[in-house]
N, C-alpha and C positions, 0 to 999 in steps of 0.2 A: 842340495845346491844345484842351481841350473848350470849347464855347461854351454854357454852361448858364445858365438863369435860376434865381434863387432861387424855391423853391416857396412862394408867398405864402399858400397855404391851410393851411399847417401852422405850428406855433409856431416863432417865430424865437428862437433862443437865442444870446445874445451869446457869442462865442468866449472861453472862459476860457483862462488860461495852461496850466492842467492840466486836460485834458479827460477823455476816457473816455466815460462815459454822460452827461456833463454834470453829474454829482453826485459822483462818487468821485474823489479825488485819485490821481494815479499815483505820486507820490513816497511810498514806504512801502506803497503798494498798499491794497487794501480788506481789511478784517478777514476772515479765514477763519471760517466758521461750521460748526457741526455740523449734520448733516442731520436727525437725529432730535431733536426739541425738545419733549418733554412739558412740560406746564404744571402746576405744583403749587399749593399753597395760597398765598394772597396774591399770585397771578399770577406766581409765580416760574417762569421759563422755564429749564429745564435743557437744555443742548446736549450731547448724548452722542456721543462719538467711537466709533460702532459701525461695522459693516461696510458700511453704505450709503455711496454715493458722497459724498465722495471716497475713502472706504474707509480711513481712517487706522487704525481697528480696534484701538485700544488699550484700549477700555473705560473710558477716563478721561473726566472732565468737561471739555469744552472751555471752557465758561464758564457762568455763571448770571446771569440778569438782576439788575441792581442789586446786584452783588456783585463784590468784588475778586478772588475766587477764580477761577482758571482753570487749565487743564492740570493738574488735580488728580485723583488716584486712579490714576495710572499705576503700574505695577510694574516695577522694575528687578530682574532675577534673576541670581544668580551661583551656579553649580554647582561644587562641589569634589568631586574624585574622578573617576577615569576620564580620558578624553581631554578637553582643553580645548575647550568649544564655541566656535564661531566668534564669535558675538555675546554671549559670556559677560559678564555685568555690565551689559548694555544694557537699554533699555526694550523690553518685550515687546509684540508686536502680532500681528495675523493670526489672531485667534481665530474669525473668521467670526461675530462677535457680532451677533445679531439679536433683535428683539423677538419673543418666542414667545408671550407672553400679556400684553396690556396694556403695562405698563411694566416687565416682566421681560425681561431680555436674557440669552440663553444662548449658549454657544460652539457653533458648528457644527463645530468641529474643535479638537483639542488642538494646542498649539504645542510642538514638540520643541526643547528646549535640552539638547543632549548626550543623556544617558540619562533626563532628567526631562521628563515631559509635563505641560503647564500648561494649565488652563482657567480661564475667568472666567465668573462669573454676577453680573449686576447687577440688583438688585431695587429699584425706586424706588417709594416710597409717596407719591403726590401729596397725600394728605390730611395726613400728618405732615411732608412734605418731608424724608424720610429716605431716603438711598440706602445700600443694603447691598451691599458688595463681597465676593463669595465666590470665593476663588481656590484651586484645587486643584493639588497638586504630587504627581505619581505617579512613583515610581522604577521604571523599566523595566529597570534593570540587575540583574545577579546579585550585586552587592555594594552595601553601604551608600553613600548619597550625602548630602552636606551641602549644603543650599540656603540661601542668604541672599537675602532679598527685601526691597526697600525700597518702601514705599507712601507716596505724598505728591505734592507738586507745588507750585504757586504759590498762596499765600494772598493775594498781591498782588505788586507788583514795585517795584523802585527805592527811592528814599529820599524821594520827594516825595508828591504827591497820590495816587498809585496804590499806595502802600505799605499794608501791613496792620499792624494793631496786635493784640497778643495781649491779649485781654480777661480770660481766665481759663484755668487749667489744673487738672488733678486734684490737683496738689501745692500748690494754693492761692496760687501766685505767678503772675506774668505772663511767665515765661521757660520756653521749651520745653526739656525735657531727657528723658533716657531713663527717668526715674521717672514720667513722665506717661503715663497711658493715655487721657486725653482733653484736648483743648484747644479754646478758642473764639477765633476771630480775627475782628476787625472791620476797618473801613476807617479809615485815618488821617484822611481828610477826606471831605467830601461829605455830601449829605442823601439821604434815601430809600434808604440803603444797607442791605444785609443782612449781618449777622454769620453766621459759619459755624462749626459745631461738627464736630470730627473725633474719632472714638472708634476706638482701635486695638487694643482687647483688654482683658484683665484687668490689674490692677496688677501690674507686674513682668514683663509678657510681652514688652516691647521690649528688644532687646539694646543698641541705641544709636540715635542720630539722626544722619543724614547730610544732605548738601546735594543735594536732588533735581534741581537744575539743573546740577550737575557729576556726578562719579562719586560716588554717595552712599556707596559702600563704602569709599572711600579719603579722601573729603573730609568732615570733620566739620561738623556744623551749627554755624553761628555765630549768636549770640543778638542781635546788633546789626547795623545797616546793611542793605544790600540782601540779603545772604545769609540774613537772618532771615526772609525771606518764603518760603523754599523748604525746609521740613522734609521729610525722608524718614525714615519710621519703619521701622527695620530689625528683622526677625525672623530667627532662625537655626533651621532645621529639620534634624533628622537623620532620614533616611527609609530604612527597610529595603527590601530587594528586594521589588518588587511592591506595596509599601505606598503608600497615598494619605494625605497630610496636607493640611489646608487652613487658610486664614487668613480670618477674617471681620472686616471693618472697616466703619465707617459714616461718612457725611457727613450732617450735619443742617444745613438752611438755615433761618435765622430770618426773621421778618417784617421788613419795612422799618422802620428806625429803632429796632429792639429790640436792646438789649444785656443785658437782664435775664433774660427768659424763656428765651432761647437757652442761657444758662449752666445754668439748672436743667434744661432739657430734655436737654441734652447729658449732664449728670451722671446724670440718670435713665436715659438710654439706656445709659450705662456700667454702671449697677447692674442693669438689666433689658434685656439685648440683645434686639432684635426678631428672632425666629427662626421666626415662623409661616409664612414663605414658603419654608422649607427642610424637606426630609424628614429624618426621624430618621437615616437612613443618612448624609446630608450633614452634619448637625450633629455626629455622632459622629466625624467626621474632623477637626474643628476643633481646632487646636493652641494658639490664643492666648486661649482662654477656659477657665474652670473648668467642665467639662461636668457635674460633680456638681451644681453650683448651677443648671444649666439643665435637665437631664433626670433628676436624681436619681442615687443611687449605683449603681443597676442599670439605668439607662435605656438603656445602650448594649449590653446583653447581647442577643445574637442579631442584631445589625445585620449587614448584608451589604456587601460591597465595592461602590463606586460603579461604575455602568456609564457610563463617560465616552466622549465621541466620540474616534475615532481621529485621529491626526495625518495630515495629508496626506503623501503620498509625496514625499520630498525629491527635488529635481532632482539628477541625477548631478554630483558634484563631481570631474570628471576631464576630461582632454583627451587626444586621441591625437596632439596636435601637440607635438613636443619643444621647439620654440622658445618661450621665455618672453617674453611681451609686457608683463609687469608693469613699470610705471615707465618704459617706453620712450617717447621723444619721437618726433614725426613725423620729425625729422632722423635719429635713430638707426635707425628702421625703414627709412627710405629708403636709408641707407648699407648696411644689411645686405641689402636686396633688390638693390641695385646690385652688391654683392660676391658675390651668389649664395648667401648664407648661408641665405636663407629666401625663400619665394614669397609673393605677395599672397594666394593661396588659403590657405596655411598661416596667415598672419597673421590673415586674416579668420575662418577657422575657430576659431582660438584665442580671438578676441574673442567669437564666437558661443557657444563653449563657456562662457566666463566669464559671459556674459549669462544663459545658461540656468541656470548654477550659482548665481549670486549675485543676480540681479535679480528672480527670480521666487519664488513661494512666500510662506509666512507672514512670513518674516524677510528677504525680498528688498528691495533698495534702491528698486525701482519707478521706475527712470529711463526706461525705454522704454515708450511706448504700443504701438509695433509695431516689428517687426524685418523688414527687407527680405527677402522670400522669394527674391529673385534676387541676394542679396549675393555668394554664391559664384560665380555666373555673371559678375557684374561683375568679381570678382577674377580669374577665369580669363581674361576679356577683357584685363585689365591685364597679366597675365603674358604673354599672347600678343603684346600690343603691345610689351612690353619685348623679347621674343624677336625681334621684327621690327625693333628698333632705336629704338623710342620711348623717351623719357626726360623726366621732369619731377619736380619735388620732391614732388608729390602722387600720382604714378602708383602705383596699387595700395594707397594708404593709406586705411584705413577712416575715414570722417568721419560723425559723427552729426548729425542735423538737428533742431532744435526743431520740434515738430509744428505750426508755423504757416507753415513754408516749403512752398510748393507743390511737389509732385513728380508727374511724369507717370506714374510706375509704382508709387506708393504712395498710400494714403488720407491725406488731410490734414484733421485734425480741429479744430485750434485749441484742443484741450483740452475741447471740448464734445461731448456725445453727440448734439446736434442736427446735427452734421456727421460722424457716425460712418461714413457711407457716401460722403462727398464725395471724388470722384476727379478732381482737376484734369486738364485736357487737356495742360497744358504745365508745365515747370519754372519755378520762380521764377528771376529774373535771376541771382542768385548761385548757385543750385543748378545752373543750366545751366553757369555758369562753372566750378564745381567738377567737374562731370561732364566738361567739356572738358579739364580738367587731369588727368584720369585717376583722380580719387578714387573710392573705393568707398563709396557712400552706404548705410551699414549699417543705418540705421533712424531712426525718428522718436521724439524724446524728449518726456517729459512736461513740462507747463508749467501754471502757474496758468491756469484757464479764461479765455479771451480775453486772456491776459497781464495780468490785472487786478491781481495781488498781487505785491509785491516781497518779502513776508515768508515766504510759503509757496508751494510749487508743488502746488496741489491742483486737479485737473481732474475732469471727469465720469467719469474712468476710474480714477484712483488719486491718491495723494499721495506725492511723492518724499521720500526720506530722505537725509540727508547722507552722502556717501561716505567722509569722514574720521572723522566722529563720528556713529555710526549712530542715536543717539537724538535728534539735533539736526535742525533745519530745514535743508532744502537751499536755502532762500530761493527767491525768485521774480523774475520769472516763468520764468527759464531754468534752474530747479533741476534738471530732468532732464538737461540737457546738462552741467551742472557735475558732477553725480553720475556720469554716464557716464564722464567723463574721470577723476575722482578714484578711481573703483572699477576703472579699467582695463578698461572696456568699449569704449573707443575712444580714440585718442590726441589727437583734436581734435573739436570740435563747433561748430555754429553756433547762436548765440542771438540775442536781440534786447533792446533797452533803450529804454524810454520814460522811465523814472525811474531805477530802480536795477537793472534786470533782467539786466544783464551783470556789473556790478561786485559786487553782493551775493552771487549764487551763486558767483562766482569767488573772492571773498574767503573765503567760508565753506568752500570746497573747496581753498584753497591754490593757485589757478590764476592764469594770466595772461589778460588780455582787453584789447580795444582798442575804444573808441568813437570813431569818427572825426568830423571836422567834418560838419555837415549837408551831405548831397549828395556825400560822398566816394564812395559807391557806392549802388546802387539797392536800394530796398525793394519793387520791383515783384514781385508774387507772394508777398509776406509779409503775412499777415493783420494788420490794423491795430489799434492801440489809440488813439493820438493821431497823426493824419496829420502828416507832416513833422517831428514830434518823435521819432517812432519811428526807431530805428537798428538795422540788422541786421548782425551782425558775429561775429568768431571768438572762440573760447575754447580755450585749450591749456595745456600744462604750462609752456612757456617763451616768452619774447619771440621767440626765433628761430622757433619754430613759428607764432607769430602772423604774422610776416613772410612765411613760406611761404604761409599761407592768404590773406593780403592780396595777395600777388602773383597769386593766382588770381582774386581777386574785386574788388580796389580799386585798380587802376592805370589809367593813361590808356587802356590797351587793354581792360581788363576791368571798370572801374567805371562808365563813362558809358553810361547807357541813354537813347538819344534819345527814347524814348517816355515817359520818366519826368521830369516837370517838375522834380523835386527834383535830379536829376543834370544834366539837359540845360541848365539855366540857369547852371551852373557853368562857368567857364573851365577847359577840360580840362587846361591846362598847370599848374593848381594841384595836380593829382594827380601822384604820383611815377610815373616810368617803371617802377620796381620798388622793393622795400622792403629787401631784405637788405643791400644795399651801405651803407645808412644806419646799420646796427648797428655801433656803435663803443664799445669799452670806455672810451674817454676822452670820451664825449659829455657828461659832467657837469663835466669839468675847466674851471674858470674860470667856471662858470655861477652866476648869482644865482637862488636858488630861494626864492620867497615862501611864507609860511605864515600862516594866520589863527590866532593863539594860542587864541582861544576855541573854535575848531572841534574841538579835541582833548579837550574836557571835555563830559561828558554832564550835562545838566540833570535828566534823569530818574533817572540812577544816579550820584548825587553821589560815592559812594565807590568807583566802578569805576575801576580804574587802566588799563583797556585803552587809552584814548586817550593817556594820558601815557606809557605804556610804548612805544606805537607811535611817538610823536614822538621819544623817546629813540633808538629804532632808526633812524628816518629821519635824524635828526641825525648819528648815528654813521656810517651808511652813506654818506650824501651828502657829508659832509665828508671822509670817507676817499677818496671818488671825486673830490675836488677842487672841490666846490661850496661855496657860502656860503649859509647860510639867513638869510632876511631877513623880519622880521615885516611883515605887511600891515596896512593901516588900512582898516576898513570892508569893504564888499563891493558889487559892482555890483547894480543893481536892474532888475527887468523892468517896473516901473511907470513911468507918466508919459511914455510914448512919443508919446502923441497919435494913435496908430494903433490903431483899434478895429474889426477885421474882424468881420463878422457871419456866424454859422454855427458848426457843431459839428465839431471835428476828428475825432472818432470816426465820426460819420456820413459825413463827407467821405471818410475812408479806406475805409469799407465800400462807399460808392457807387462809388468808383473800382475797388475790388477786384471787385465784382459785375459792373461794366461790362466788365472785362477777362476775365471768366469766364462766358460765355453759358449754360453748363450748371449754374450754381450753383443749389442747391435752394431758395433763397429769392429772392423778387423784389427785396427791399430789406433794409436793416438792421433795419427794424421787426420783420418776421417772425422774423428770426434772434434778435434780442435779447429778444423776447417768448416765444420757444419754451419750452415746459414741459420740454423735454429738457435745458435748461441746469441747472446747479446752482441750487437754489431761490433763493439769495441773489444770483444773477446774472440772474434772470428780471425783465425790465423790465415793470412793470405797464402802462405806456403810453409807449412809446418814440416821442417826437415830434420828436427832433432831426433836423435836416437839415444837409446839407453847405454848401459855399460856391459861389457863382458865380465866374466868372473874375476879376472885379474884387476880390472879397474874398479870393480865393486869393492874388492878388498882394499885397494888404495884409498878409495873414497871413505870407507869406514875407518881405516887407519888414520887418515887425516883428522877425522872428527875425534878420534881418541887423543890425538896430539892437542887439539883444542882444549879438551878437558884437563889434560895435564898442565897446560899453561894457566888455566884458571886456578888450579890448586897451587901452582908455584907463586902466582900473583897474590893469592890470599895468604900464603905462608910468609911472604917477605915484603910486600910493597906497602908498608906502613911507615910513618915517620919514625917510630921506635924500632922498626925491624921485627916486631913480634907478629905472629899470625893472628888472623881473625877467624871467627867461627862461621860468619856469614857476611854478606854485603847487602845493603838495602838501597833500593831505588824507589822513586815515586812512580805511581802508575802513569799520571799525566803531569805535564809541566805547563799546561795552559788550560783555559776553560773548555768545557764541552761545547761543540759547535752545533749549529742547526743541521737538519738532515737533508736539506735541499742543495747542499754545496757540492763542489767537485774536488777541491784541493784537500789533500790529506791533512794539512796543517789546520784547516778550518774545522775539521772534526775534533782535533786536539793535537797539541805538540807532544809526541811520544819519544822525542829524540834524547833519551836519557843515556843511551849506550848500554842498557841492560844486557847482560851476557846470555840470557836464557836460551834463546833459540839458536843463535849462531854457534854457540859453544855446546849446546845440548846438556845443560846442567839443571839440577832441580831448583824449582822456584815455587813458592807459595805466595798467592796474592790474596789480600783481604782488605776491606775498607778500614781506613785509619783516621779519617777526619771528614768533616764537611767544611769546605772553604768559605771564605767571606762572600764569595760570589754565589754561594748557595748550592754548590755541587759536591757530591761525594768524591773522594779520591782515595786511592789505595797505596799500600806499601807492597813492594815486591822484595821478598827475602830470598836471596840467591845463595846457594851453597856449592860445595865441591860435588863432583860426580859421586853418586851412591850414598850421599848423606841425606837421602830422601826422607826417611822417618824423622830424623833430627830437624830438618828444615820445616816439615809439616808441624812438628811439635812447637817450634818457635812461633810459627803462625798462630797456633792455638793459644800460646801464652800471651802474645800481643793482642789477640782478639779478646781474651778475657779481661785484659787490662783496659783496652780501649772502649769496649762496650759500644761500638758503633754499629747499630742495626738500623737500616733505612728501609722504609716501606713506601710503596707508591700511594699517592693520593688520588690517582686517576683510574683506578680499577677497584672500587670499594666492594665490600662484601655484598653479595647478591641478597636481595630481600627474600625472606622465607615467611610463610604464613600470611593470612589475610589476602585481600585482593591483590592480584598481580598488577604492577604498574602498566599503564597503557599510554599509547601515543595516538591521539586523534588527529587525523588528517582530513582536510576538506578540499576536494578537487571539483572545480566547475568545468563542464565540458566546453563552455564558451566564456570568454571574458568580455564579450560585447554582443548584444542582441538588439534587434529592432523592437521598437515599442509594440506591445501586444504579444510578444513571445518571451520565453524565459529559458535560462540554462537549466540543465540538470545538475544537481549537486550530489556528489557521491561522498559519503562519509565513511571512512575506514577507521576501525578501532583495532590497533595492533597491540597484541599482548601475548604473554606466554600462554595464557589460557584463552579459550575462545570467548569472545565478547558476545553476549546475548542481550535481548531486550530491544529497546528502541533508542533512537537518537532524535533530538529536537533541533530543528533548523529554523532560525528566526531571520526574517528579512522584511524591512518596510512595514513593521507592525503586524505582519502575518506570522503565525507559528505553524509549522508543519511537523509531522511526525513520520519517521521511517523505521521499519522493523529491520533489525540486523539479521542478515543471512550470511554465514561464514565470515562474520566480523565486518560486513559492509552493508550499507543501505543507500539507496538512490531515491531522491525525491525531485520532482519538478517544481521549480519556484513559481510563484504566481505571475500571471501574464499582465496583471493590472498595474504594475509598478510604473511610475512616471519616468520620463527621460531624465537621466542623471546617473551618478555613481552610487551604488548601493552596497552596504556592508551586509555580508552573510555570516551568521554565527551558527556554529554547530556545537551542540552540547550533548555529551554522553554522561548520564547520571551514575553510571557504574552498576555493578552487580555484586553478587556475593563473592565472585572470584576475580573480577576485573575492576580496577579503580576508575573513577570518573576522569573526564578530560574534556577539553574543548579546543576548538580551532576557529579561525576566521579567514575570510577571503573577500575580495571585492570584485564586482563586475559592473559594466556600464550598460544602460539602456539608451539607445540612440533613436532619433526620430525614424518612424516607419513610413513606407509608402502607404497610400490609402486607396480605398474604393468608395464610390458614392453612387447611389441609385435614386431615381425619381420615378414614381408610378402614380398614375391618375386613378381616382376612385372609380371612374367609368370612362368609357370611350368617348362619350359625347355629352354635352351640356347645353341647356337653353341659355340664350343670351341673357345676361343679367343675373343669372344664378351663380353662386360661388363655385369655383372649380377646385374640388378637393384633391390634394396630392399628398403623398407620403415620401419623405426623403430619409434614406438610411445611409449612415457612414460607418466605415470599419477600417482598422489597420489592415495591412496586407496579410497579417496573420489571422484575420477574422475577428479580432477583438473590437468591440464597439468603441467608437470614439466620439467625442463631442466637438463642437466648433461652430463656425459660421458658414452657412451655405448661401450662395447666390443663385437665384433662379433666372434663367434666361428663356425668352421666347425667340428662338433663332439666335440672332446675335444681340438682341435687345435685353438688357437687364430689366427685369420686371419686379423682382422682390428680393428681399434678404431675410433669412430666418436663422434662428439660433438652434443648433442641434444639441440636445442635452447629452450628458455622458452615457446615457443608455444607448445612444447612437441612432435614435429614431425620432422623427418629428412629423406630425401631420398638420398641414396648414391649408389655407384656401387662397386661391389666386383670383383677384378681381380685375375687371377691365379688359378681359379678352374679347376681341371683336368676333363677329360672326366669321366663321371659316375654320380652316385647319391650322393648328398651332403645334410647333415642334418644341417641346419643353426639355431643358437640360438643367442639371444642378451642378454647381462647382463648389467644392469645399475649400475654404481658405487654409493655407498652411498654418499649422499651429505648433505648439511645443512638443506634441507627441507624434505628429504625422505631417507628411508633405501634402501639397495641394493635389487635388484630383478632380476630374470632370466625369459626369455620368454619361451613359448613353441616352438617346432621345426617347422621350415619352410623347407620343402623338395624341392630341385630343381634338375633337370637332365641336365647334360652337354653332349651334343651330339658332335660327331666329326665335325670338320669344313669341309665345302664343298670344294672339290678340282676340278680343271680342268687341262686337259693336252692337249698340242698341239705338233704336230710333223711337222718338216719342212725338206724337202729333200735338201741336200746341192746341188746336181745336179739331175735334173729330168731324165737325160739320162746318162747311164754309160755303159762302155764296159763290155763284159761278164766276162772278166778276172779281172775286177776292183772290189774293195770292196767299195760299196757305203756308204756314211755317211748321217746320219740324226741328226737333232738338236731337242731335246725334252725339252719342257718347262712345268713345273708343277706349277700351281698358286692356292693360297687360300687367300681370303680377310683377314682372321684373323690369317694366319700363314705365316709369311714373309719368312721363310726358311724351306720349306717343305723337308722332308726326306722320305725314303722308296725306293721301287724297281719299276723299269719301265721295262716292257717287250715289245720288238718289234716283231710284228707279220708280216710275209710276206705271203701273200696269205692264211691268216688264220692260219699260222703255226708259233709258237714261235721260233724265231731263235736266240734271244739274250736277256738276262736280265742283267740290270745294277742297281747299287745303286746310289741314289741321295746323294750328299754331302751337308750338311747344308750351307757350305761356298759358294756353287755355287748358293744359293738362288733359287733352283728349276730348274736350267738349266744344261743340259748335252749334249754333242755331242757323238753319238754312231757310231762306225765303224762296219758295218755289214759284215758278211762273204760273199764270192762270191755267186752270185745268178745266176741261169740259165737264158738263154735268154727268153725274152718275156716281156709282160706288167704285172707288179706285183702291187698288192694292199698292201700298207704299212700302218700299224696302230700301235700307241703306247698305251699300257695298263698300267695305273698307279695303282699299287696294294694297295695304301693307306698306312697310318701309324697309330700309336697309337692315333693320334689326328686329322687325316684327312681321308676323305672318299676316296674310289676307284674312278677312272675316266678313260675314254678311249677317245682317240682323234678321230678326223674325219679321213677318209681314204685319203691317198695320193697315187698317181699313179706314179710308177717308170718304166721307159723303159730300159730294159737291152738288148743290141745288141750283 
């Protein structure tokens, strides 16, 4: 025993019955809070469930200050068509939602639900206190998909002070139905409360209204009672392959005490939805608003597909272990190992495969903080021990540990990032006992940070989801352990309970658990919440499995830790030698079982029948097992003992823990509890609590002894007939299980039964007893006198055998074995919009447990491409010849011997391109009248040939128009160019594939046409006094009607010049003047024209006599 003095220089805190940090009650836990908490107008604090720790990442509103609304804005999604997705119809999460700009939250990744990819964008305007929820749904399949989505949550809860009232609806009444596109809800009671408006689209956009706290797709919304708090507004979308559709909804928060302006503001928001924070491309995917009213009749022309984040690659959903571990109990696993049917290595590998497949990723259950990297080594050691002759009920059986149990070979975090690197030097007492029994310690499960909450299991690393009902809370603080068993990640787990943390998670998961009498076994090496009230114990599928685990941890030989005052002060004979022999199907026969009638009714949920239905089941089962139920009067009290120890039990626990761990990273609890690495709402601003000295330790334990005596006295005499009872029963929950994105403890479930277990430190066995009409499992808690532990466990066994209530999850099915491994084919385009003549690259990934080999086929626009897979991926460049418009791309993997076939689809747009055009002449110069040959070429800016109409200009003058074929090249001739230099250009007219463009100049020179001239003597001999005549002919190949002057020379002397007339086509007869006698040389000289060259004829000889 330590001999410590109270530290008088620090504040002395009187020990409260329910400790913790001295402020927060353990029963029910502390309220979970969102990490991101922007503040809007009128000091409205919005708590957003984004991806920041604890990472619930639903994008819903956890709560709003001074408002009944919480857990609102979640989306449940159900996909029809194709293979049924595993979590179809459940609440989506895992978007990687983060604040990217102020109070705008965007998805870091898409969430894949079957073939549909979902993203969320949340835009909060703190000035108007309006949150816009923009959810996209993209069909990646090659066939149509129908998507149902339910948007909603809790406007309040229950039937009393926390309930909501409907102040107004778009249909002018105060009843929500499918005709309403907006509603306003206020608080039933309370001052300074805020009303909230919800706008879900245009009038008529809602298909129906469901219950967002149940399955909204199958459970209709009820307009009265508790269910009226939980509307889920359902839309149905039909989505084509590669298409994206979206839904845009709003939540408007009013000022405190206002119920008038909020109605007008909500109606105005419905009339004029706020869209300024969204791009036109985003707006034009919205399916629940009339886009014509928002962007006009042609406002969406030319918009492009959204570039959305890709979905994270899914973990392989396959195992190479043929043995199916789903639903197996510890006893069944051990029987099969003893029979040689399976080995510990195979069992452990099967569980590891299931953890990888179902616990990780966007839609993982999030039950494990860490998995032991030596788990298979432990299993191999167990198999070797068995081969050497060893045997025990836990030999080779994987057991999960709540991550506040010390392990010498694994980090122990307590759920806080402040201890993310803490490696204890030794195992916790019970961990060492499990290891000695041959258990395989498979990993450390998630918990509420510091085990603070009984409602949710939210740590600095993650928040766990329910293994049976994947949209629901796993409860706390041992939620990770419960989920691990319910989802078949381990057959048993260790948890702890200070208030509700064994029974609540076990009830929610349909499991059995046992909380023994204070001191039954040691909590040494288990991080504390309330010292001496903390209890560390087992959780499993059956009471038999509990007995097996208790044999390893809580017998005379395994439970008494001499170094732990909680156990060493107990007479060891009070502990059983072993547990299994106490299990008796007739253990309830002849027993008187008490019950407190009022404990089965909820004061918060007055119309919830959970408690009443559970009592009916208890009555039926217990009476069938031979017991008699007896109503109890009153209840024992923890007050008025006259024993008032000084000190804080949380500080006492941490001081003892730190003293036992010299290498602990904090000197004392103050540094740990004030660490900024804790969740913000668990950071103590000034932790001044101190533990107890030896005297007050004894007083504290003495007071808990008095509590146990009071329980015994009450059970002995507080019945109507004054006769004692053997045990007292309570329901696990007295209201339905709530969704996991809430903050209020009551919205996880009402657990206000007054059960005595933790406050009084008495033994209690918990086991499933019924499935209620709401569809949820519920438990019975059987409570006994101190040290009636074996008898209470036996009663649980008898009730279990009579009830035969075994529940199994539908959402973590057996992993497939043999044959090709399932695959997920994803198709990612590096661009969603390209100019004509270019194309995106398509990357096809085939994700599978086995490496995908072979090729993939990519189809687009009638073209089929093939890509070879390398490391499960192939990239192909799509054809550049696709026309302007939106194109569907389909990727198909035909499968291999080890990987199954699959397909995916996406869309991209081809937009008009810029263009280039050139004109070149066949040669630099041409003779007038000859055709001028030119070649015109047109191409997109990417270089791809394009067709179209080209206009040819000579300077600024349009001289021709030609059609360019799709080959992009045309050769033509230009006529009518005059003599001289011409600057030719070509301009391609804008077409469907490309914009207009003009060429550079091609310069050509037109030279005069060549001419020839002939002269013919009409008579070769003439008289001297006669006037001779000559015939002149001027010709040019390219000028049919030459003009110009012709001069006749006689003996070298020009004697006459005449003009050619075009009509004479180059011919003229010339009558010369009289010529002197003699032989004369006659020649014609053509002087040319504007378009023809000069020419001279040959000489003709004329004789003049």
